[in-house]
C-alpha positions in Angstrom: 66.9 141.9 98.1 65.0 144.6 100.0 66.9 147.8 100.8 68.9 147.7 104.0 67.5 149.7 107.0 69.4 152.9 107.6 70.4 151.6 111.1 71.8 148.4 109.7 75.6 147.9 109.5 77.1 148.9 106.3 78.4 146.4 103.8 82.0 147.4 104.7 81.3 146.8 108.4 79.9 143.4 107.7 82.9 142.5 105.6 85.3 143.9 108.2 83.9 141.2 110.6 85.5 138.6 108.3 88.7 140.6 108.3 88.8 140.9 112.0 88.0 137.3 112.8 90.5 136.1 110.2 93.4 138.1 111.4 92.6 137.3 115.0 92.4 133.6 114.4 95.7 133.5 112.4 97.4 135.7 115.1 96.2 133.4 117.9 97.3 130.3 116.0 100.7 131.9 115.1 100.2 130.5 111.6 97.9 130.8 108.6 97.0 133.0 105.7 95.3 136.3 106.5 95.9 138.1 103.2 93.2 136.4 101.1 90.3 136.5 103.6 91.0 140.2 104.1 91.2 140.8 100.4 88.1 138.9 99.4 85.9 139.8 102.3 83.9 142.4 100.4 83.2 139.9 97.5 82.1 137.3 100.0 79.8 139.7 101.8 77.9 140.4 98.6 77.7 136.8 97.4 76.7 135.3 100.7 74.2 138.0 101.8 72.6 138.8 98.5 72.8 135.6 96.3 73.9 132.4 98.0 70.9 130.1 98.5 71.6 128.1 101.6 70.1 127.2 105.0 72.6 127.2 107.9 70.0 125.2 110.0 70.2 122.4 107.4 73.5 122.5 105.5 72.6 119.2 103.7 69.5 120.7 101.9 69.9 119.1 98.5 69.0 122.2 96.4 71.4 124.6 98.1 73.9 126.5 96.1 77.4 125.1 96.4 80.3 127.3 97.5 83.8 126.2 96.9 86.9 127.9 98.3 89.4 126.7 95.8 92.2 128.9 97.2 91.8 126.9 100.4 94.7 128.5 102.2 92.4 131.4 102.9 90.3 129.0 105.1 89.5 131.6 107.7 87.3 133.4 105.1 85.1 130.3 105.0 85.1 129.6 108.7 84.2 133.2 109.4 81.3 133.1 107.0 80.0 129.9 108.5 80.2 131.3 112.0 78.6 134.6 111.1 75.8 133.1 109.0 74.6 130.7 111.8 76.1 127.4 110.8 77.2 125.0 113.7 80.6 126.8 113.8 80.9 128.3 117.2 83.3 131.1 118.0 85.4 128.8 120.2 86.2 126.8 117.0 87.6 130.0 115.4 89.8 130.5 118.4 91.0 126.9 117.9 92.1 127.6 114.3 94.7 125.1 113.1 94.6 123.2 116.4 94.3 119.4 116.9 90.8 118.1 116.5 89.3 121.5 115.9 86.6 122.1 113.2 88.9 124.7 111.7 92.0 123.0 110.2 94.5 124.9 108.2 92.8 124.1 105.0 89.0 123.4 104.7 88.2 119.7 105.1 85.0 118.2 103.6 82.2 118.3 106.2 78.8 119.0 104.6 77.1 119.1 108.0 79.2 122.2 108.7 78.7 123.7 105.3 82.1 122.7 103.9 81.4 121.3 100.5 84.9 119.9 99.6 88.4 119.7 100.9 90.7 122.3 99.3 94.3 123.4 99.5 96.0 121.7 96.6 95.4 124.6 94.2 93.1 124.2 91.3 91.4 121.1 92.5 88.5 122.9 94.2 87.8 124.6 90.9 87.8 121.2 89.2 85.5 119.8 91.9 83.2 122.7 91.3 83.0 121.9 87.6 81.8 118.5 88.6 79.2 119.9 91.0 77.9 122.2 88.3 77.8 119.3 85.8 75.9 117.2 88.3 73.4 120.0 88.9 72.6 120.1 85.2 72.5 116.3 84.7 70.1 115.9 87.5 68.0 118.9 86.5 67.6 117.4 83.0 66.7 114.0 84.5 64.2 115.0 87.1 62.8 118.5 86.4 59.4 118.6 84.8 57.3 121.4 83.4 56.9 123.9 86.3 58.8 121.7 88.8 62.5 123.0 89.0 63.4 120.5 91.6 67.1 120.8 90.9 67.9 124.5 90.4 71.0 125.9 92.0 74.3 127.6 91.3 77.9 126.7 92.0 80.2 129.5 93.1 83.9 129.4 93.4 86.6 131.6 94.9 89.9 131.2 93.2 93.3 132.9 93.0 96.4 133.2 90.9 97.7 129.9 92.2 94.6 128.0 91.2 94.8 129.4 87.7 98.5 128.6 87.3 97.9 125.0 88.1 97.4 122.8 85.0 94.3 121.2 86.3 92.5 124.5 86.1 93.2 124.7 82.3 91.8 121.1 81.9 88.8 121.7 84.0 87.8 125.1 82.7 88.2 124.1 79.1 85.8 121.2 79.8 83.4 123.6 81.6 83.3 125.9 78.6 82.7 123.1 76.2 79.8 121.9 78.4 78.5 125.4 78.7 77.8 125.2 82.4 75.9 128.4 82.8 75.3 128.0 86.5 79.0 128.0 87.4 80.4 131.3 88.5 84.1 131.8 89.4 85.5 134.8 91.3 89.1 135.3 90.5 91.0 137.1 93.2 93.3 139.1 90.9 95.6 140.7 93.5 98.9 140.2 91.7 100.6 138.5 94.7 101.6 134.9 95.4 103.9 133.4 98.0 107.1 134.5 96.2 105.9 138.1 95.6 104.4 140.0 92.6 103.3 137.4 90.0 104.3 139.6 87.1 107.6 137.7 87.0 106.0 134.3 86.4 102.3 134.7 85.6 101.6 137.0 82.7 98.7 135.2 81.1 95.9 137.3 79.7 93.5 135.5 81.9 90.3 137.1 80.6 91.2 136.2 77.0 92.1 132.7 78.1 88.7 132.1 79.6 86.9 133.8 76.6 88.8 131.3 74.4 87.3 128.5 76.7 83.8 129.9 75.8 83.3 131.6 79.2 81.5 134.8 79.9 84.1 137.1 81.5 83.7 140.2 83.6 87.0 142.2 83.5 88.6 144.5 86.1 85.8 144.4 88.7 86.7 146.4 91.8 86.6 143.7 94.4 86.2 146.3 97.2 83.2 148.0 95.6 80.0 146.1 96.6 78.0 147.7 93.8 80.6 146.7 91.2 80.6 143.1 92.5 76.8 142.9 92.6 76.6 144.2 89.0 79.1 141.6 87.8 77.1 138.8 89.5 73.9 140.0 88.0 75.4 139.9 84.5 76.9 136.5 85.2 73.5 135.1 86.3 71.9 136.6 83.2 74.4 134.6 81.0 72.8 131.1 81.1 74.7 129.5 78.2 78.3 129.9 79.5 80.1 129.7 82.8 81.3 133.0 84.1 84.6 134.3 85.4 84.5 137.5 87.4 87.9 139.0 87.6 88.1 141.0 90.8 90.9 143.5 91.4 91.7 143.3 95.1 94.4 144.2 97.6 95.7 141.3 99.5 95.6 141.9 103.2 93.2 144.9 102.7 93.1 147.0 105.8 96.6 146.1 107.2 98.4 149.4 106.4 101.9 148.1 106.7 101.5 144.8 104.9 98.6 145.0 102.5 99.4 144.6 98.8 102.6 142.5 99.6 103.5 138.9 100.0 104.3 139.4 103.7 100.6 139.0 104.5 100.0 136.0 102.3 101.0 133.1 104.6 102.1 134.5 108.0 100.4 136.3 110.9 100.3 140.0 110.6 101.9 140.5 114.1 100.3 142.1 117.1 101.3 145.6 116.2 100.0 145.3 112.6 96.7 143.8 113.8 96.3 146.8 116.1 97.0 149.2 113.2 94.6 147.3 111.0 91.8 147.7 113.6 92.3 151.4 113.5 92.4 151.5 109.7 89.2 149.4 109.4 87.4 151.3 112.1 87.0 148.1 114.1 87.4 149.0 117.8 86.3 145.7 119.2 88.6 143.3 121.1 89.8 140.1 119.4 87.0 137.7 118.5 84.3 140.1 119.6 81.5 140.8 117.1 78.7 143.2 117.9 75.2 142.0 117.9 74.1 144.2 115.1 76.8 142.7 112.9 75.6 139.2 113.8 72.1 140.2 112.9 73.2 141.5 109.6 74.9 138.2 108.7 72.3 135.8 110.2 71.0 133.7 107.2 68.9 131.2 109.2 65.5 132.8 108.8 65.9 133.4 105.0 67.5 130.0 104.5 64.6 128.2 106.3 62.1 130.1 104.2 63.9 129.1 101.0 64.0 125.5 102.0 60.3 125.4 103.0 59.4 126.8 99.6 61.5 124.0 97.9 60.0 121.3 100.1 56.5 122.5 99.3 57.4 122.2 95.6 58.8 118.7 96.3 55.5 117.7 97.9 53.6 118.8 94.8 56.1 117.0 92.6 55.5 113.8 94.6 51.8 114.0 93.8 52.3 114.8 90.1 55.2 112.4 89.5 55.3 109.8 92.3 57.7 107.4 90.5 60.2 110.1 89.6 60.0 111.5 93.1 60.9 108.2 94.7 63.8 107.8 92.4 65.0 111.4 93.0 64.9 110.9 96.8 66.7 107.6 96.5 69.5 109.0 94.5 69.7 112.2 96.5 70.0 110.1 99.7 72.7 107.9 98.1 70.6 104.7 98.6 71.0 101.7 96.2 67.8 100.2 94.9 66.0 97.6 97.1 66.7 94.8 94.6 70.3 95.8 94.0 71.8 92.9 96.0 69.8 90.3 94.2 70.6 91.8 90.8 74.3 92.1 91.5 74.6 88.5 92.8 72.7 87.2 89.9 75.0 88.9 87.4 78.1 87.5 89.2 76.6 84.0 89.2 75.8 84.4 85.5 79.5 85.4 84.8 80.6 82.3 86.7 78.2 80.0 84.7 79.3 81.6 81.3 82.9 80.4 81.8 84.2 82.7 79.2 87.8 83.6 78.6 88.0 87.4 78.3 90.1 90.4 78.9 89.1 91.9 82.3 88.6 95.3 80.6 85.9 93.6 78.5 84.5 91.9 81.6 84.4 95.4 83.2 82.5 96.8 80.2 79.9 94.0 80.4 79.5 94.6 84.2 79.1 98.3 83.7 76.4 97.7 81.1 74.5 95.4 83.4 74.8 97.5 86.5 74.0 100.7 84.7 70.6 99.3 83.8 69.9 98.9 87.6 71.7 102.1 88.6 70.8 105.2 86.5 72.9 107.3 88.8 76.1 105.7 87.4 77.8 108.3 85.3 81.3 108.7 84.0 83.6 108.4 81.1 87.1 108.1 79.9 90.1 110.4 79.1 89.7 109.9 75.4 90.2 106.1 75.7 86.6 104.9 75.6 87.2 102.1 73.2 90.3 100.9 75.0 89.0 101.3 78.5 85.6 99.7 77.8 83.6 102.5 79.3 81.1 102.9 76.5 78.1 100.5 76.5 74.9 100.2 74.5 73.0 102.3 76.9 75.5 105.2 77.0 74.1 108.6 76.2 76.5 111.5 75.9 76.4 114.4 78.3 76.4 117.5 76.1 75.7 121.2 76.2 72.9 120.7 73.7 70.6 118.8 76.1 69.2 115.4 76.8 69.4 113.0 79.7 73.1 111.9 79.4 75.1 109.4 81.5 78.4 109.4 79.6 81.0 112.2 79.8 83.6 112.6 77.1 86.4 114.0 79.2 89.0 114.4 76.5 92.7 113.9 77.3 92.3 115.5 80.8 93.2 112.8 83.3 93.7 115.1 86.3 90.6 117.2 85.7 88.6 114.1 84.9 89.4 112.6 88.3 88.8 115.8 90.2 85.5 116.5 88.3 84.5 112.9 89.3 85.0 113.8 92.9 82.8 116.9 92.3 80.1 114.8 90.9 80.2 112.6 94.0 80.4 115.5 96.4 77.3 117.1 94.8 75.3 114.0 95.5 72.7 112.0 93.5 75.3 110.3 91.2 77.9 107.6 91.4 80.8 108.6 89.1 83.5 106.6 87.3 86.5 107.9 85.5 88.8 105.8 83.2 92.2 105.8 81.7 95.3 103.6 81.3 96.8 102.5 84.6 100.1 104.2 83.8 98.4 107.5 83.4 97.0 107.4 86.9 100.2 109.3 87.7 98.7 112.4 86.0 95.7 112.2 88.3 97.3 110.9 91.5 96.6 113.9 93.7 92.9 113.9 92.7 92.7 110.3 93.6 94.3 111.1 96.9 91.8 113.8 97.6 88.9 111.5 96.8 90.3 109.1 99.4 90.9 111.9 101.9 87.2 113.0 101.5 85.9 109.4 101.5 84.0 109.9 98.2 82.5 107.1 96.3 84.4 107.5 93.0 85.3 104.5 90.8 88.6 105.0 89.1 88.8 102.5 86.2 92.4 101.7 85.0 93.0 99.3 82.1 96.1 98.1 80.4 97.3 97.1 83.8 100.8 95.6 83.3 103.7 94.8 80.9 101.2 92.3 79.4 99.8 95.1 77.3 102.8 94.5 75.0 103.9 96.5 72.1 103.2 100.0 73.4 106.3 99.6 75.5 107.6 100.9 78.8 106.0 104.4 78.5 102.6 102.7 78.7 103.4 99.7 80.8 102.7 100.3 84.5 105.2 98.8 86.9 105.2 100.9 90.1 101.5 102.1 89.8 99.7 99.3 91.8 102.0 99.9 94.7 101.6 103.7 94.4 97.8 103.4 94.5 97.9 100.9 97.4 99.8 103.4 99.5 96.9 105.9 99.4 95.0 105.5 102.7 91.3 104.7 102.2 91.6 103.7 98.5 90.5 100.1 97.7 92.6 98.7 94.8 90.9 95.8 93.0 92.9 93.8 90.4 90.6 90.9 89.3 91.8 87.8 87.5 88.7 87.0 85.3 85.1 88.1 84.6 83.8 86.7 87.8 86.2 88.7 90.0 85.6 91.7 87.8 81.9 91.6 88.6 82.7 91.2 92.3 85.1 94.2 92.1 82.5 96.5 90.5 79.9 95.5 93.1 82.2 96.1 96.0 83.2 99.5 94.6 79.6 100.6 94.1 78.8 99.6 97.7 82.0 101.0 99.2 81.8 104.2 101.3 84.9 105.6 99.7 86.8 105.5 96.4 88.0 102.4 94.6 90.5 101.7 91.8 89.5 98.9 89.5 92.4 97.6 87.5 91.8 95.6 84.4 93.9 93.7 81.8 94.2 94.4 78.1 95.0 90.8 77.3 92.5 87.9 77.4 92.6 85.9 80.6 91.2 82.4 81.2 88.0 81.8 83.1 88.6 80.1 86.5 86.2 77.6 88.0 85.0 78.3 91.6 82.5 76.9 94.0 79.9 79.0 95.9 82.2 79.4 98.9 85.0 80.7 96.7 82.6 83.1 94.9 81.6 84.4 98.4 85.2 84.7 99.3 85.9 87.2 96.5 83.9 89.8 98.5 86.5 89.4 101.3 89.4 90.6 99.1 91.4 87.4 99.4 90.5 83.7 99.4 91.8 80.2 98.8 91.3 79.6 95.1 93.0 76.2 95.0 94.1 74.1 97.9 95.9 70.8 98.4 95.4 67.6 100.3 97.0 68.0 103.7 99.1 71.0 105.0 100.5 73.2 102.3 104.2 73.5 101.9 104.0 76.9 100.2 101.3 79.5 99.6 101.3 81.3 96.3 99.5 84.7 96.4 98.6 86.3 93.1 96.5 88.9 91.5 95.0 89.7 88.1 96.6 88.1 85.1 99.2 86.3 87.2 96.5 84.2 89.0 96.1 81.7 86.1 99.9 81.4 85.9 100.0 80.6 89.6 97.4 77.9 89.2 99.5 76.3 86.4 102.6 76.5 88.6 100.6 74.8 91.4 99.7 72.0 89.0 103.4 71.5 88.2 104.2 71.4 91.9 101.5 68.9 92.6 102.9 66.8 89.7 106.1 66.6 91.6 104.4 65.6 94.9 104.6 69.1 96.4 101.7 70.6 98.2 100.8 74.2 97.2 97.9 76.5 97.9 96.9 79.4 95.6 95.4 82.4 97.1 93.8 85.0 94.8 93.9 88.5 96.4 92.0 90.9 94.2 91.9 93.5 96.9 94.4 93.5 99.8 92.6 96.5 101.5 89.4 94.6 101.7 91.2 91.5 102.9 92.8 93.5 105.7 89.4 94.5 107.0 88.4 90.8 107.5 88.5 89.2 111.0 91.9 88.0 112.0 90.8 84.3 112.1 89.7 84.5 108.5 93.0 86.0 107.4 95.0 83.4 109.3 92.9 80.7 107.7 93.7 81.9 104.2 97.3 82.6 105.0 98.3 80.2 107.7 101.3 81.1 109.9 104.5 79.2 109.5 103.9 78.4 105.8 106.3 80.0 103.3 104.7 82.4 100.9 105.4 83.5 97.4 103.7 86.6 95.9 103.3 86.9 92.1 102.4 90.1 90.5 103.6 91.9 87.4 104.7 95.0 89.2 107.1 96.3 91.9 107.3 93.6 94.5 108.5 95.2 97.7 104.9 96.0 98.8 104.2 92.3 99.0 106.8 91.9 101.8 104.0 92.6 104.3 102.5 89.2 103.4 105.5 87.1 102.5 108.0 88.6 105.0 111.7 88.8 104.5 112.0 85.0 104.2 109.3 84.7 101.6 109.6 85.3 97.8 108.2 87.7 95.2 108.1 87.2 91.5 107.7 90.8 90.4 109.3 93.5 88.2 111.8 96.0 89.5 112.6 97.8 86.2 110.7 99.3 83.4 109.1 97.2 80.7 109.9 96.5 77.1 108.1 96.8 73.7 107.1 93.4 72.3 104.0 91.2 72.1 102.6 90.8 75.6 103.3 87.1 75.9 106.9 87.6 75.0 107.3 90.4 77.5 105.8 88.3 80.3 108.2 85.5 79.5 111.1 87.9 79.4 110.4 89.0 82.9 109.9 85.5 84.3 106.1 85.4 84.4 105.8 81.8 83.4 104.4 78.8 85.2 107.8 77.2 85.3 109.6 80.1 86.9 106.8 80.5 89.5 107.2 76.7 90.1 110.9 77.1 90.7 110.4 80.1 93.1 107.7 78.2 95.1 109.8 75.0 95.2 112.8 76.9 96.6 110.7 78.3 99.3 109.3 74.9 100.2 112.8 73.7 100.6 113.0 71.6 97.5 114.3 72.2 94.0 116.6 74.9 92.6 116.5 78.6 93.5 114.1 80.8 91.5 115.4 82.4 88.3 114.2 85.3 86.2 112.7 88.2 88.0 112.1 86.4 91.2 
């Protein structure tokens, strides 16, 4: 950077603009967290003015540096930076901090058009997202960069605090980042010694630098976070270290500049108060009224001219790249824009048709693996892995190439036993752009990762969560590994499509729908072999709608049996028993209720006609199904934990047999004995 003109505002004055805007917005809102923005303002000033590669006029520029505020409670730091640098974040929005429908909610919410790269607040997850972003940058650089064309060449910077580093997900994610040697990932640790409950020395005595050194990180210790030259020197050394991620441990004072509250928990999560704000203005030498920023300060922050020049330089390189490597350029731009190949639909439909014609009995986890292999040939942007369960989850396929620190164009990530970090890293891969990530584990271990799944849904990110061993049917591993409540728990997450296919054909349809979906999907597969089910073309088309009539009857049905996954074949056999007794039953397969709910009302009523008793059959908690069967309908489900025994025996023990389903359906139709077993 060129030297600053003598008439230009000092670095401290520029940083004080962040402090003033932050304390003013929190005070006006009567809620918020002023301490962190005031404490990290000097670090932010150096990073954003001297190093961050970004263009406020085009926040979506693909080769921008990524900035993640993992300690998202300090959101006014980010909003102040965006406003000062020239992003579409007007001053009025800062005045509306934490108000309904404002662009400045209490914690940052993903909005790349505003320069907000991810939603943060649940501590540690922004850091894990950033690991995914840095991993995505390296994967795409290895895939597309050629000779003198560094088309993908940017850094990922993270602000984090004590809380983020206490959370277990940070241990998982940072261990993985060190193993992957992500040299373009730099984390600034706000080491102020204070959390909500007070000085952290009573509950957080980790030797953080040694911990990160053990993870194979480059560590800068005891950097004065209020000394711009010290911060700048630490960043320079971090950028020079290309083989390891970097942690810059910044000693700061929380609430810096508020003389009566700085250095204490009282400024962490509450307004300073009018009197303390006035005293802080005097201490900081900031004589301006609330929300007033002098023109010279704005000029000192304005990043639009420099950002536009940086982007022009990159676009000129892209144009040369197009001429030198036209095929690669087309593929890069397709992936960067998130577009599927032109022949994707034809390819996907052909694979589904082939699965229907093959008529093979198979475990749906195996069907998932076959689908992944076929679709990955068409979609090189598919990338993912498993939490140390690759063989069980079926995530490895013949074209898998490991993503390693050593090099190569990889597409498979060995996440290790890190379910939470894996899921949050997958969101980071999606947030970065250019890739479609998947992450796999056993369904019961989705509990470990639930908040990361929730965050993917909140941000509407296209992440495929692959869950196998989907019921008590997995057998001998017993109740610790047998999911019961998990399908319901996942279905309660707004914006998450939960697919539980019953055979290879529905598995292919589920994968296709998840790849095409604008948000996240959970694909839930069986360990045990399931029978192939014959369908006509109309029924194959119906799978895309989430629920469809799989088998009907002559005349009006007396009962409708709704089933998913491994229970669909049992429902079909129960229907045959009912028909043998002269009873008319319809079987509806509902692999994805969320997708079904998006269908037109007339379609849903055609599949589930009003006035006909309904029975839901699923090897899990049954109360969720009351939305479809009502209080007068029936559910064959499980309301307790499982048991250790061969899968078939466990199914029979809990009443998942054609005969028990027949009895439950017959009782609803007004004939036969009441249902037994778990009904």
